[in-house]
Structures are given as C-alpha cells and as structure tokens.
C-alpha positions, 0 to 999 in steps of 0.5 A: 129723642125718646129714651124709651124708644130708640126709633122715636124722635121729635122734631120741633116747629116752634119754641113752645113745649107742645110745638113738636111732631113725633117721628117714627124712624132713625135720627137721620129721618128726624134731621131730614124732617126738621128741614121741613119743619123749619120752613113751616115755622115761617108761616103764621097760618101754618102754625095756627093750623097745627097748634089747633090740634093737641100735640098728643093727637097729631099724626106721627111723621115718617120719611121714606123714598116714594115712587110714581111721583108721590110726594107724601101721603096720610095713613089713617090706619096708624095716624101717620104722615109719610113724607117722600125723601125724593121731594127734599125738605125745603118750602116745597116739602113744607107745602106738601106737608100742609096738604097731607096735614089737611087730609089728617084734619079731614079724617077727624070730621069724616070719611071722603074715600070710597063713600057709599055711592056710585063710581062717578060720585065716589070720584067726585067726592075724592076730587073734592077732598084732594082739591081742598088739601091742595088749597091748604098747600096754596095757602101756605105758599101765599103766606110765605110768598114775601120771603126771598128764600121761598121765591124759587119754590113759589115760582115752581108752584106758579108754573107747574102746580095745577090750581095754584095760579088760579088761587093766587090770582083770586087772592091778588084780585081781593076776592074773599077767602071762599072765592079763593078756595073755589078758584084753587079747587076749580083749577086743580080739577081742570088737570086731566093727568091728576084726574086720571091718576087718582081715578086709577090709584083709588079704584083698583077694583074696577080698573082690574078689568084692564089687567087682573080681571081682563078675562071677564071682558074677554068672555064671549057670551055667544059661546056660553049658556045663560048661567055662565053669562049671568055669572060673568055679568055678576062678577063684573058688576061686583067690581063697581060701587053702586048707590045714589048720588051724594049730598055734594054740599055736605061733603064740601063742608067736610073736606074744606074744614079749616080752609075758610072762616065763612062758607059759600052759600049752599046753592053756590056750593051745589052749582060749583061741585055739580058743574061739568068742570068738577063732576066729570069722569076721566076719559079712561073711566068712561071707556072702562064703564062703557065697555063693562056695561056693553059686556054686561048687556051682551050677557043679558043684563037689563040694569043701567047700573054703570051708565056713564053716558050722562056724565061729563067727560074730561079727556086730554083734548077737552071737556065734554058735556056727556058721553055722546059728545065725547064719543063724537070727538074720538070717532074718525070721520067716515072715509070718502065714498068710492065708486065700483072701480075704487076711485074716490067720489067727488065731494057732495054738492048741496047735500047730494053725492054727485055722480062718479066721473066716467072711466074706461074699461081699465078704471081710468077717468075718461077725458071730458067729452068734446062739445057737439055742433049744436053746443058750439052754435049755442055758444056763438049765438050771443056774438051773432046777435051783437053783430046783427044789432050793429048792422041794423044800427048802421042801416038806420043811420041818416045819410047827410045830404050832398053839398051841391043839393044844400047850396041849391036849396039855399039859393031857392029860398033866397039866402046868401052867405 
C-alpha cells in the first residue's frame, strides 16, 4: 500500500518492479483485484500488452458493484478502469479487464465515441470500438485455453460470448491474425441485444424522445401555429448529431490498435465495415429516427437530416438491407376481403377476386343451385354417343352363313370331305 494515501494500494501481475497497477479503494478492493491479476499473469500476450505501457501511465484500478449486467468500464476522465465485483475475479474477470484495458489503449490514440457525424455513423464507429475491445478479450482466452483451470470460463465464453466462437474457429482454421480479428468483430456485431443496448446507453439524448422529451413527439402540429411548429422541430433535431459519414478505414485502424501486427488492405476494411452486417442501425434506432423525422415533416421541415430509410436494420428476427425491407417485415398482411354481409371473400383466382357466394336475406350462404334439365342432358350426351356407336358396330357385323347353305355350296363345286 501507499503509506502517503490510505486509500491507494498496488496489485502486482508479475515479479518486475514495474509489474503493478495502482488501486484506488480499500485493502479489500486490492485483494479482490489481485485475483484478476493472478489470472492475467498466466497469459504471455496479456503481459506483453500491459508492459508496453509505462507503469506511471497505466489506468488506476477500482472495484465496485455494477448494475444492468455491466462487467466493467473505462473512465477516460480520471484514467481509471472500474471492475465489477459482480463478475468475480477469475479468468472471466481477467478477460473483461483486457477489454477495458483495450479501451484505455484506444483513448491514447484517439476518440471513437460521439464523433462529429450523423447518428448511424456514430453508432458504426462505437460498434467498431466495442468489437475491437472484445477481440482483446478473445485473444486473452485463446492464450490461456490450454490451462485446465481456465477451461470452465473458456466453455462459458464459447457458449455465450458473441463473436468468441467465430474468433476461435478462425484461429483453429489457421487464418492470419487480421482475419481472426475481423471474424471476431463480425460475430460480435451480429448480436442484436448488444447493438440495441449500446445504442441506448451511448445516445441518451435522441432516445430521450421516448421518455423525458416525449412531449416533443406528442406535439400536434395542427393545433399550433407555424412558429410553434418550427420550435418543436428545432428541439427534436437538436437532439440528433449531424455530419458527413466518417472515414471508416481510419477509425478501424485506430480502434484496433495493438490487436494485430499487419492490418488488412484498406479496400477490405472499407468493405467489411460498410457491409450491412456491420454498418446497420438497430430496429429501435430506426423506429426512433423514423418517428422523429415524421414529426419534423409534420411541423413543416424540408430537411432530410434524419433519413434512416437507406440504412440496413438489425432486428431480433433478422437483418434487413434498408428501411423499406424492415417495414415490410413488421407490417401485418391485409385482412381478407369481406362482402357486404361480413362474410369472408374466397381467395383470389389468377390475381382476381372471385365473386362472393350468394346469401339469403339473413346473410347465410345459399345452397348451390340444382342443375337444369339442359345441363342434365348435356351431362348424359357422352354416354348416349357411346351407346349409339356400340349399336352401329353391332349392325355392321357380318352374319355367318347357315350350315346347310355351306354344304350345298361345297357339293355344287364337287368338293367332299
């Protein structure tokens, strides 16, 4: 502990003089975090990453109970990593620490949160940042997968951590590290729960339209004059960031700092990061932007600032190329046509709706009409034709000559038996 600060301690992850992190908290906090450091020390790659940062510049560690399922977070304001006590202090906690430590490393090369761009691209960059930090977690577990004491946590990661299985499969297939990184990031991005969770966590201002600023959406333009409409529209648009699309290649290189020795080609980075699988918006984000845009247009707006329609949309039931495809997926089919008496119409035939069945004065379907005499005769015609042909064949059949006539004819010709 630091004798000059009763609330500052150190936890060590190695035997070197600089193999430590400062801890802000009690001695009990330091002892708890020491368990995480003990697991970290079993990964040579984790040690290499940590030792690449001078001890005096490393983040201070803190430990506390966290809610809403968070395992930890990095705070750039005071350069600290807060680890959740609810996640324990074993290998799982060590992997989470490497996730947060990667956020620390990202902060040293640039900012990836709330960058000056539109909302969908802000979410794209943030997804890149979180996915890259998860790969740091994956790399740690891949490094300790051979340890019996890490097997239980490795199995949990395989079963439940989005992207981990994709990363490990790429590693086992012998792919180079950049391909493994991309595989893990793609797998992470495919998870709808995480996409929706981070969208709402990082963008409280736009999503305040669903709660604290719901009055802006409840505003009825038809009941107010033009000035009030304009003010309402301006307040809505002020909650949304605006700007041109980002350079996804530059941000990818920034957020993946230290994850691979050789980066993928720029065109591959652009293709991967701008694919529908990665550059989507969540369904809740689409609904928020679409309803806000509709309200702004109702207030007289002529801008297309929000315009979510052209973005791919990830929903729990699938990924959709654009807003129109997503809208179609959630639009129920039209009800079947009904006649004037409330009776369901038969299904269409050849694209045309067949006429409704006849009903009586009470709306009940009438029985099918009895066939007419002419219809009965027409139905019998083929049978009559068959009988006529049979009779004709019978009349035309040659009749055999009588036996006595044959004998007389033979005698006349002089034939005998």
